[in-house]
Each structure stands twice: as C-alpha cells, then as structure tokens.
mmCIF file of the C-alpha atoms, coordinates in Angstrom:
data_MODEL
# 
_entry.id   MODEL 
# 
loop_
_atom_site.group_PDB 
_atom_site.id 
_atom_site.type_symbol 
_atom_site.label_atom_id 
_atom_site.label_alt_id 
_atom_site.label_comp_id 
_atom_site.label_asym_id 
_atom_site.label_entity_id 
_atom_site.label_seq_id 
_atom_site.pdbx_PDB_ins_code 
_atom_site.Cartn_x 
_atom_site.Cartn_y 
_atom_site.Cartn_z 
_atom_site.occupancy 
_atom_site.B_iso_or_equiv 
_atom_site.pdbx_formal_charge 
_atom_site.auth_seq_id 
_atom_site.auth_comp_id 
_atom_site.auth_asym_id 
_atom_site.auth_atom_id 
_atom_site.pdbx_PDB_model_num 
ATOM 1   C CA . MET A 1 1   ? -32.881 -8.154  -25.943 1.00 0.00 ? 1   MET A CA 1 
ATOM 2   C CA . ALA A 1 2   ? -35.302 -10.565 -27.488 1.00 0.00 ? 2   ALA A CA 1 
ATOM 3   C CA . VAL A 1 3   ? -38.209 -12.117 -25.683 1.00 0.00 ? 3   VAL A CA 1 
ATOM 4   C CA . ASP A 1 4   ? -36.513 -15.449 -25.536 1.00 0.00 ? 4   ASP A CA 1 
ATOM 5   C CA . GLU A 1 5   ? -33.100 -14.169 -24.147 1.00 0.00 ? 5   GLU A CA 1 
ATOM 6   C CA . MET A 1 6   ? -32.123 -14.184 -20.784 1.00 0.00 ? 6   MET A CA 1 
ATOM 7   C CA . ARG A 1 7   ? -29.162 -12.340 -19.101 1.00 0.00 ? 7   ARG A CA 1 
ATOM 8   C CA . VAL A 1 8   ? -27.255 -14.097 -16.341 1.00 0.00 ? 8   VAL A CA 1 
ATOM 9   C CA . VAL A 1 9   ? -25.716 -11.890 -13.627 1.00 0.00 ? 9   VAL A CA 1 
ATOM 10  C CA . ARG A 1 10  ? -22.994 -13.787 -11.682 1.00 0.00 ? 10  ARG A CA 1 
ATOM 11  C CA . PRO A 1 11  ? -23.315 -13.360 -7.854  1.00 0.00 ? 11  PRO A CA 1 
ATOM 12  C CA . PHE A 1 12  ? -19.576 -12.830 -7.420  1.00 0.00 ? 12  PHE A CA 1 
ATOM 13  C CA . LYS A 1 13  ? -19.378 -10.161 -10.016 1.00 0.00 ? 13  LYS A CA 1 
ATOM 14  C CA . LEU A 1 14  ? -22.417 -8.374  -8.574  1.00 0.00 ? 14  LEU A CA 1 
ATOM 15  C CA . ILE A 1 15  ? -20.810 -8.565  -5.124  1.00 0.00 ? 15  ILE A CA 1 
ATOM 16  C CA . ALA A 1 16  ? -17.489 -7.209  -6.537  1.00 0.00 ? 16  ALA A CA 1 
ATOM 17  C CA . LEU A 1 17  ? -19.467 -4.269  -7.955  1.00 0.00 ? 17  LEU A CA 1 
ATOM 18  C CA . ILE A 1 18  ? -20.989 -3.630  -4.603  1.00 0.00 ? 18  ILE A CA 1 
ATOM 19  C CA . CYS A 1 19  ? -17.515 -3.878  -2.891  1.00 0.00 ? 19  CYS A CA 1 
ATOM 20  C CA . VAL A 1 20  ? -16.081 -1.436  -5.569  1.00 0.00 ? 20  VAL A CA 1 
ATOM 21  C CA . PHE A 1 21  ? -18.948 0.957   -4.822  1.00 0.00 ? 21  PHE A CA 1 
ATOM 22  C CA . VAL A 1 22  ? -18.367 0.668   -0.972  1.00 0.00 ? 22  VAL A CA 1 
ATOM 23  C CA . ALA A 1 23  ? -14.517 1.230   -1.502  1.00 0.00 ? 23  ALA A CA 1 
ATOM 24  C CA . LEU A 1 24  ? -15.249 4.265   -3.634  1.00 0.00 ? 24  LEU A CA 1 
ATOM 25  C CA . SER A 1 25  ? -17.527 5.699   -0.993  1.00 0.00 ? 25  SER A CA 1 
ATOM 26  C CA . LEU A 1 26  ? -15.145 4.951   1.717   1.00 0.00 ? 26  LEU A CA 1 
ATOM 27  C CA . ASP A 1 27  ? -12.453 6.712   -0.176  1.00 0.00 ? 27  ASP A CA 1 
ATOM 28  C CA . VAL A 1 28  ? -14.345 9.770   -0.592  1.00 0.00 ? 28  VAL A CA 1 
ATOM 29  C CA . VAL A 1 29  ? -15.457 10.011  3.040   1.00 0.00 ? 29  VAL A CA 1 
ATOM 30  C CA . SER A 1 30  ? -11.812 9.627   4.315   1.00 0.00 ? 30  SER A CA 1 
ATOM 31  C CA . LEU A 1 31  ? -10.571 12.161  1.831   1.00 0.00 ? 31  LEU A CA 1 
ATOM 32  C CA . LEU A 1 32  ? -13.049 14.599  3.412   1.00 0.00 ? 32  LEU A CA 1 
ATOM 33  C CA . SER A 1 33  ? -12.627 13.494  6.785   1.00 0.00 ? 33  SER A CA 1 
ATOM 34  C CA . PRO A 1 34  ? -11.453 16.333  9.198   1.00 0.00 ? 34  PRO A CA 1 
ATOM 35  C CA . ALA A 1 35  ? -10.005 13.983  11.607  1.00 0.00 ? 35  ALA A CA 1 
ATOM 36  C CA . TRP A 1 36  ? -6.983  11.850  10.437  1.00 0.00 ? 36  TRP A CA 1 
ATOM 37  C CA . VAL A 1 37  ? -5.003  12.472  13.555  1.00 0.00 ? 37  VAL A CA 1 
ATOM 38  C CA . THR A 1 38  ? -6.505  14.013  16.845  1.00 0.00 ? 38  THR A CA 1 
ATOM 39  C CA . ALA A 1 39  ? -4.629  15.342  19.811  1.00 0.00 ? 39  ALA A CA 1 
ATOM 40  C CA . GLU A 1 40  ? -5.913  17.042  22.970  1.00 0.00 ? 40  GLU A CA 1 
ATOM 41  C CA . ARG A 1 41  ? -6.814  20.349  21.343  1.00 0.00 ? 41  ARG A CA 1 
ATOM 42  C CA . SER A 1 42  ? -6.001  19.740  17.731  1.00 0.00 ? 42  SER A CA 1 
ATOM 43  C CA . SER A 1 43  ? -6.771  17.657  14.799  1.00 0.00 ? 43  SER A CA 1 
ATOM 44  C CA . LEU A 1 44  ? -5.059  17.065  11.531  1.00 0.00 ? 44  LEU A CA 1 
ATOM 45  C CA . SER A 1 45  ? -6.791  16.140  8.264   1.00 0.00 ? 45  SER A CA 1 
ATOM 46  C CA . LEU A 1 46  ? -5.226  15.668  4.832   1.00 0.00 ? 46  LEU A CA 1 
ATOM 47  C CA . TRP A 1 47  ? -6.063  19.273  4.106   1.00 0.00 ? 47  TRP A CA 1 
ATOM 48  C CA . ASP A 1 48  ? -6.042  21.363  7.265   1.00 0.00 ? 48  ASP A CA 1 
ATOM 49  C CA . TYR A 1 49  ? -4.416  21.453  10.681  1.00 0.00 ? 49  TYR A CA 1 
ATOM 50  C CA . CYS A 1 50  ? -6.792  22.706  13.289  1.00 0.00 ? 50  CYS A CA 1 
ATOM 51  C CA . LYS A 1 51  ? -5.859  23.862  16.736  1.00 0.00 ? 51  LYS A CA 1 
ATOM 52  C CA . GLN A 1 52  ? -8.290  25.118  19.502  1.00 0.00 ? 52  GLN A CA 1 
ATOM 53  C CA . THR A 1 53  ? -7.326  28.552  21.025  1.00 0.00 ? 53  THR A CA 1 
ATOM 54  C CA . THR A 1 54  ? -8.926  30.608  23.542  1.00 0.00 ? 54  THR A CA 1 
ATOM 55  C CA . ALA A 1 55  ? -10.421 32.615  20.713  1.00 0.00 ? 55  ALA A CA 1 
ATOM 56  C CA . GLY A 1 56  ? -11.888 29.585  18.988  1.00 0.00 ? 56  GLY A CA 1 
ATOM 57  C CA . TRP A 1 57  ? -10.470 27.154  16.390  1.00 0.00 ? 57  TRP A CA 1 
ATOM 58  C CA . TYR A 1 58  ? -7.676  28.224  14.031  1.00 0.00 ? 58  TYR A CA 1 
ATOM 59  C CA . CYS A 1 59  ? -7.031  26.178  10.854  1.00 0.00 ? 59  CYS A CA 1 
ATOM 60  C CA . GLU A 1 60  ? -4.248  26.259  8.357   1.00 0.00 ? 60  GLU A CA 1 
ATOM 61  C CA . SER A 1 61  ? -3.199  24.341  5.167   1.00 0.00 ? 61  SER A CA 1 
ATOM 62  C CA . VAL A 1 62  ? -0.960  21.248  5.704   1.00 0.00 ? 62  VAL A CA 1 
ATOM 63  C CA . LEU A 1 63  ? 0.100   21.044  2.104   1.00 0.00 ? 63  LEU A CA 1 
ATOM 64  C CA . GLN A 1 64  ? 3.386   22.645  2.677   1.00 0.00 ? 64  GLN A CA 1 
ATOM 65  C CA . THR A 1 65  ? 5.546   19.347  3.121   1.00 0.00 ? 65  THR A CA 1 
ATOM 66  C CA . ASP A 1 66  ? 6.278   16.876  0.338   1.00 0.00 ? 66  ASP A CA 1 
ATOM 67  C CA . TRP A 1 67  ? 5.067   13.848  2.253   1.00 0.00 ? 67  TRP A CA 1 
ATOM 68  C CA . GLN A 1 68  ? 1.472   15.321  2.898   1.00 0.00 ? 68  GLN A CA 1 
ATOM 69  C CA . VAL A 1 69  ? 1.292   16.226  -0.762  1.00 0.00 ? 69  VAL A CA 1 
ATOM 70  C CA . ALA A 1 70  ? 2.471   12.809  -1.662  1.00 0.00 ? 70  ALA A CA 1 
ATOM 71  C CA . THR A 1 71  ? 0.087   11.067  0.511   1.00 0.00 ? 71  THR A CA 1 
ATOM 72  C CA . LEU A 1 72  ? -2.775  13.147  -0.938  1.00 0.00 ? 72  LEU A CA 1 
ATOM 73  C CA . VAL A 1 73  ? -1.738  12.574  -4.505  1.00 0.00 ? 73  VAL A CA 1 
ATOM 74  C CA . LEU A 1 74  ? -1.554  8.866   -3.906  1.00 0.00 ? 74  LEU A CA 1 
ATOM 75  C CA . LEU A 1 75  ? -4.914  8.640   -2.319  1.00 0.00 ? 75  LEU A CA 1 
ATOM 76  C CA . ILE A 1 76  ? -6.446  10.781  -5.099  1.00 0.00 ? 76  ILE A CA 1 
ATOM 77  C CA . ALA A 1 77  ? -4.926  8.719   -7.709  1.00 0.00 ? 77  ALA A CA 1 
ATOM 78  C CA . GLY A 1 78  ? -5.834  5.632   -6.316  1.00 0.00 ? 78  GLY A CA 1 
ATOM 79  C CA . GLY A 1 79  ? -9.599  6.936   -5.818  1.00 0.00 ? 79  GLY A CA 1 
ATOM 80  C CA . SER A 1 80  ? -9.621  8.009   -9.508  1.00 0.00 ? 80  SER A CA 1 
ATOM 81  C CA . ILE A 1 81  ? -8.548  4.581   -10.712 1.00 0.00 ? 81  ILE A CA 1 
ATOM 82  C CA . THR A 1 82  ? -11.161 2.950   -8.486  1.00 0.00 ? 82  THR A CA 1 
ATOM 83  C CA . LEU A 1 83  ? -13.772 5.506   -9.889  1.00 0.00 ? 83  LEU A CA 1 
ATOM 84  C CA . ILE A 1 84  ? -12.752 4.370   -13.488 1.00 0.00 ? 84  ILE A CA 1 
ATOM 85  C CA . ALA A 1 85  ? -12.857 0.620   -12.501 1.00 0.00 ? 85  ALA A CA 1 
ATOM 86  C CA . PHE A 1 86  ? -16.398 1.171   -10.979 1.00 0.00 ? 86  PHE A CA 1 
ATOM 87  C CA . LEU A 1 87  ? -17.554 2.818   -14.235 1.00 0.00 ? 87  LEU A CA 1 
ATOM 88  C CA . PHE A 1 88  ? -16.098 -0.200  -16.265 1.00 0.00 ? 88  PHE A CA 1 
ATOM 89  C CA . ALA A 1 89  ? -17.772 -2.722  -13.859 1.00 0.00 ? 89  ALA A CA 1 
ATOM 90  C CA . VAL A 1 90  ? -21.130 -1.026  -14.210 1.00 0.00 ? 90  VAL A CA 1 
ATOM 91  C CA . ILE A 1 91  ? -20.801 -1.006  -17.979 1.00 0.00 ? 91  ILE A CA 1 
ATOM 92  C CA . SER A 1 92  ? -19.689 -4.589  -18.185 1.00 0.00 ? 92  SER A CA 1 
ATOM 93  C CA . LEU A 1 93  ? -22.353 -5.714  -15.832 1.00 0.00 ? 93  LEU A CA 1 
ATOM 94  C CA . CYS A 1 94  ? -24.997 -3.840  -18.143 1.00 0.00 ? 94  CYS A CA 1 
ATOM 95  C CA . LYS A 1 95  ? -23.513 -5.162  -21.443 1.00 0.00 ? 95  LYS A CA 1 
ATOM 96  C CA . GLY A 1 96  ? -22.652 -8.640  -20.189 1.00 0.00 ? 96  GLY A CA 1 
ATOM 97  C CA . ALA A 1 97  ? -18.925 -8.080  -21.085 1.00 0.00 ? 97  ALA A CA 1 
ATOM 98  C CA . GLN A 1 98  ? -16.455 -10.775 -21.631 1.00 0.00 ? 98  GLN A CA 1 
ATOM 99  C CA . LYS A 1 99  ? -14.004 -12.085 -19.147 1.00 0.00 ? 99  LYS A CA 1 
ATOM 100 C CA . ARG A 1 100 ? -11.105 -9.744  -20.426 1.00 0.00 ? 100 ARG A CA 1 
ATOM 101 C CA . CYS A 1 101 ? -13.128 -6.848  -19.084 1.00 0.00 ? 101 CYS A CA 1 
ATOM 102 C CA . TYR A 1 102 ? -13.121 -8.377  -15.678 1.00 0.00 ? 102 TYR A CA 1 
ATOM 103 C CA . ARG A 1 103 ? -9.433  -8.860  -15.727 1.00 0.00 ? 103 ARG A CA 1 
ATOM 104 C CA . THR A 1 104 ? -8.838  -5.055  -16.730 1.00 0.00 ? 104 THR A CA 1 
ATOM 105 C CA . ILE A 1 105 ? -11.128 -4.037  -13.668 1.00 0.00 ? 105 ILE A CA 1 
ATOM 106 C CA . ALA A 1 106 ? -9.312  -6.430  -11.422 1.00 0.00 ? 106 ALA A CA 1 
ATOM 107 C CA . VAL A 1 107 ? -5.691  -4.923  -12.695 1.00 0.00 ? 107 VAL A CA 1 
ATOM 108 C CA . MET A 1 108 ? -7.080  -1.495  -12.094 1.00 0.00 ? 108 MET A CA 1 
ATOM 109 C CA . LEU A 1 109 ? -8.282  -2.238  -8.603  1.00 0.00 ? 109 LEU A CA 1 
ATOM 110 C CA . PHE A 1 110 ? -4.994  -4.077  -7.744  1.00 0.00 ? 110 PHE A CA 1 
ATOM 111 C CA . ILE A 1 111 ? -3.168  -0.784  -8.922  1.00 0.00 ? 111 ILE A CA 1 
ATOM 112 C CA . SER A 1 112 ? -5.453  1.300   -6.636  1.00 0.00 ? 112 SER A CA 1 
ATOM 113 C CA . VAL A 1 113 ? -4.664  -0.978  -3.721  1.00 0.00 ? 113 VAL A CA 1 
ATOM 114 C CA . VAL A 1 114 ? -0.856  -0.626  -4.094  1.00 0.00 ? 114 VAL A CA 1 
ATOM 115 C CA . LEU A 1 115 ? -1.305  3.349   -4.467  1.00 0.00 ? 115 LEU A CA 1 
ATOM 116 C CA . GLN A 1 116 ? -3.531  3.521   -1.409  1.00 0.00 ? 116 GLN A CA 1 
ATOM 117 C CA . VAL A 1 117 ? -1.352  1.096   0.688   1.00 0.00 ? 117 VAL A CA 1 
ATOM 118 C CA . CYS A 1 118 ? 1.622   3.152   -0.155  1.00 0.00 ? 118 CYS A CA 1 
ATOM 119 C CA . ALA A 1 119 ? -0.161  6.237   1.088   1.00 0.00 ? 119 ALA A CA 1 
ATOM 120 C CA . LEU A 1 120 ? -1.457  4.865   4.070   1.00 0.00 ? 120 LEU A CA 1 
ATOM 121 C CA . VAL A 1 121 ? 1.863   3.454   5.141   1.00 0.00 ? 121 VAL A CA 1 
ATOM 122 C CA . LEU A 1 122 ? 3.760   6.634   4.177   1.00 0.00 ? 122 LEU A CA 1 
ATOM 123 C CA . TYR A 1 123 ? 1.357   8.948   6.351   1.00 0.00 ? 123 TYR A CA 1 
ATOM 124 C CA . PRO A 1 124 ? 2.047   7.588   9.799   1.00 0.00 ? 124 PRO A CA 1 
ATOM 125 C CA . ILE A 1 125 ? 5.718   7.114   9.010   1.00 0.00 ? 125 ILE A CA 1 
ATOM 126 C CA . LYS A 1 126 ? 6.414   10.592  8.065   1.00 0.00 ? 126 LYS A CA 1 
ATOM 127 C CA . PHE A 1 127 ? 3.901   11.947  10.486  1.00 0.00 ? 127 PHE A CA 1 
ATOM 128 C CA . ILE A 1 128 ? 5.824   10.507  13.366  1.00 0.00 ? 128 ILE A CA 1 
ATOM 129 C CA . ASP A 1 129 ? 9.032   11.300  11.867  1.00 0.00 ? 129 ASP A CA 1 
ATOM 130 C CA . ALA A 1 130 ? 8.110   14.920  11.500  1.00 0.00 ? 130 ALA A CA 1 
ATOM 131 C CA . ASN A 1 131 ? 6.724   15.076  15.043  1.00 0.00 ? 131 ASN A CA 1 
ATOM 132 C CA . THR A 1 132 ? 4.096   17.386  13.853  1.00 0.00 ? 132 THR A CA 1 
ATOM 133 C CA . LEU A 1 133 ? 1.771   17.635  16.986  1.00 0.00 ? 133 LEU A CA 1 
ATOM 134 C CA . ARG A 1 134 ? 4.315   17.073  19.557  1.00 0.00 ? 134 ARG A CA 1 
ATOM 135 C CA . THR A 1 135 ? 1.832   15.768  22.200  1.00 0.00 ? 135 THR A CA 1 
ATOM 136 C CA . TYR A 1 136 ? -0.226  12.688  22.675  1.00 0.00 ? 136 TYR A CA 1 
ATOM 137 C CA . HIS A 1 137 ? -2.152  11.843  19.450  1.00 0.00 ? 137 HIS A CA 1 
ATOM 138 C CA . GLU A 1 138 ? -4.270  9.189   17.970  1.00 0.00 ? 138 GLU A CA 1 
ATOM 139 C CA . PHE A 1 139 ? -4.951  8.049   14.431  1.00 0.00 ? 139 PHE A CA 1 
ATOM 140 C CA . ASN A 1 140 ? -8.764  8.684   14.062  1.00 0.00 ? 140 ASN A CA 1 
ATOM 141 C CA . TRP A 1 141 ? -11.672 7.545   12.144  1.00 0.00 ? 141 TRP A CA 1 
ATOM 142 C CA . GLY A 1 142 ? -10.537 9.250   8.825   1.00 0.00 ? 142 GLY A CA 1 
ATOM 143 C CA . TYR A 1 143 ? -7.315  7.020   8.635   1.00 0.00 ? 143 TYR A CA 1 
ATOM 144 C CA . GLY A 1 144 ? -9.308  3.918   9.459   1.00 0.00 ? 144 GLY A CA 1 
ATOM 145 C CA . ILE A 1 145 ? -11.866 4.494   6.897   1.00 0.00 ? 145 ILE A CA 1 
ATOM 146 C CA . ALA A 1 146 ? -9.222  4.867   4.293   1.00 0.00 ? 146 ALA A CA 1 
ATOM 147 C CA . TRP A 1 147 ? -7.936  1.457   5.199   1.00 0.00 ? 147 TRP A CA 1 
ATOM 148 C CA . GLY A 1 148 ? -11.403 0.029   5.061   1.00 0.00 ? 148 GLY A CA 1 
ATOM 149 C CA . GLY A 1 149 ? -11.861 1.299   1.600   1.00 0.00 ? 149 GLY A CA 1 
ATOM 150 C CA . THR A 1 150 ? -8.537  -0.244  0.628   1.00 0.00 ? 150 THR A CA 1 
ATOM 151 C CA . ILE A 1 151 ? -9.681  -3.695  1.833   1.00 0.00 ? 151 ILE A CA 1 
ATOM 152 C CA . PHE A 1 152 ? -12.802 -3.445  0.007   1.00 0.00 ? 152 PHE A CA 1 
ATOM 153 C CA . MET A 1 153 ? -10.873 -2.641  -3.122  1.00 0.00 ? 153 MET A CA 1 
ATOM 154 C CA . LEU A 1 154 ? -8.746  -5.912  -2.493  1.00 0.00 ? 154 LEU A CA 1 
ATOM 155 C CA . GLY A 1 155 ? -11.801 -7.922  -2.026  1.00 0.00 ? 155 GLY A CA 1 
ATOM 156 C CA . ALA A 1 156 ? -13.338 -6.673  -5.119  1.00 0.00 ? 156 ALA A CA 1 
ATOM 157 C CA . ALA A 1 157 ? -10.192 -7.212  -7.198  1.00 0.00 ? 157 ALA A CA 1 
ATOM 158 C CA . ILE A 1 158 ? -9.983  -10.755 -5.940  1.00 0.00 ? 158 ILE A CA 1 
ATOM 159 C CA . LEU A 1 159 ? -13.674 -11.467 -6.831  1.00 0.00 ? 159 LEU A CA 1 
ATOM 160 C CA . TYR A 1 160 ? -13.030 -10.146 -10.313 1.00 0.00 ? 160 TYR A CA 1 
ATOM 161 C CA . CYS A 1 161 ? -10.065 -12.559 -10.685 1.00 0.00 ? 161 CYS A CA 1 
ATOM 162 C CA . LEU A 1 162 ? -12.115 -15.650 -9.735  1.00 0.00 ? 162 LEU A CA 1 
ATOM 163 C CA . ASN A 1 163 ? -13.093 -18.065 -12.600 1.00 0.00 ? 163 ASN A CA 1 
ATOM 164 C CA . THR A 1 164 ? -16.799 -17.754 -12.111 1.00 0.00 ? 164 THR A CA 1 
ATOM 165 C CA . HIS A 1 165 ? -17.742 -20.719 -14.316 1.00 0.00 ? 165 HIS A CA 1 
ATOM 166 C CA . THR A 1 166 ? -16.209 -23.004 -11.741 1.00 0.00 ? 166 THR A CA 1 
ATOM 167 C CA . TYR A 1 167 ? -17.845 -21.618 -8.657  1.00 0.00 ? 167 TYR A CA 1 
ATOM 168 C CA . GLU A 1 168 ? -21.136 -20.426 -9.843  1.00 0.00 ? 168 GLU A CA 1 
ATOM 169 C CA . GLU A 1 169 ? -22.598 -23.188 -11.886 1.00 0.00 ? 169 GLU A CA 1 
ATOM 170 C CA . GLU A 1 170 ? -24.529 -24.491 -8.639  1.00 0.00 ? 170 GLU A CA 1 
ATOM 171 C CA . TYR A 1 171 ? -26.626 -21.238 -8.655  1.00 0.00 ? 171 TYR A CA 1 
ATOM 172 C CA . TYR A 1 172 ? -28.294 -21.865 -11.979 1.00 0.00 ? 172 TYR A CA 1 
# 
C-alpha cells in the first residue's frame, strides 16, 4: 500500500464480520454443550445421555438413532460453512474485495442458516416424538445458544446483502 492510498472499511461489513464470529463461537459452544435437554436427574446433549444413579453419573452415547445423527450432521455442516464464510470474510476485508465476494459470503451464510434451522426444528420434534426421557424435561441453554448462533448468522447474511454505497456514504 502506498503512502497516499487509504483503505476504507465499511461499518456494515465490519459489523457483519463480528456477527459471523459471534455465530461461529456460539455454534461451537452449543455443539460442545452438555445440556441440550435436562430432566430431574438426567441430561441429554448432542453426544451423550447422562443419568444420575446412586453410584454417580452414568453416560452413554446417543448417536444410535437416525434423527440424532441427522441433527448433529446438519449442525456440523452449518458450522463448517460458517467457518468457511468467516475465513472468506476476513480475507475479503483484508484485501478490500469486491461486491461479488460479499454476495458469496451471504449465500454461504444463508445456506448455513437453513441447515441450522432444519436441525433446530428437527431436534425437538423428534425428541418429543421419541419420548426419550419419559419425565418432565426442559430444553436447556445448549439448544438456546444454537438458536442464538443461527440468529447472528442470519443478521450477518443480511448485512452482507446490503448495498453499502447507498447507506454508508454519510460516514465519510
């Protein structure tokens, strides 16, 4: 970059990048969360079902049913696409990429939102249909954080779709 050149960073694109980072972070936390569903003496995550007995906690894998595997695959696929979109966004912000790069990032984020919404709708429907815990249960913070990540992804995708030349001229 020459001495006389100046790089302009658009506020909407910077906010969108921050939203993608927050969404990615929330996705990782929700995937690793030990509590998607909790009951009186048990908890269910995407990976394990743990039950408290007199001898302590007993855990077993939950990846035996097709809907639990499908939920996990959809969430991991959405998170992977979000990671790729985040890397593209960082590179495009550093290089000052053109508009077509932002559209590609927005499309990837919209695809990721669709995958995650499918997983987050599938999970409670099939969970209630399977009647896994057979007791009073609550969807816990891991499930809520996954929705939070999806909402941040949607916000970032919308920000990447905005025509920034129209809205951001007043900042310069």
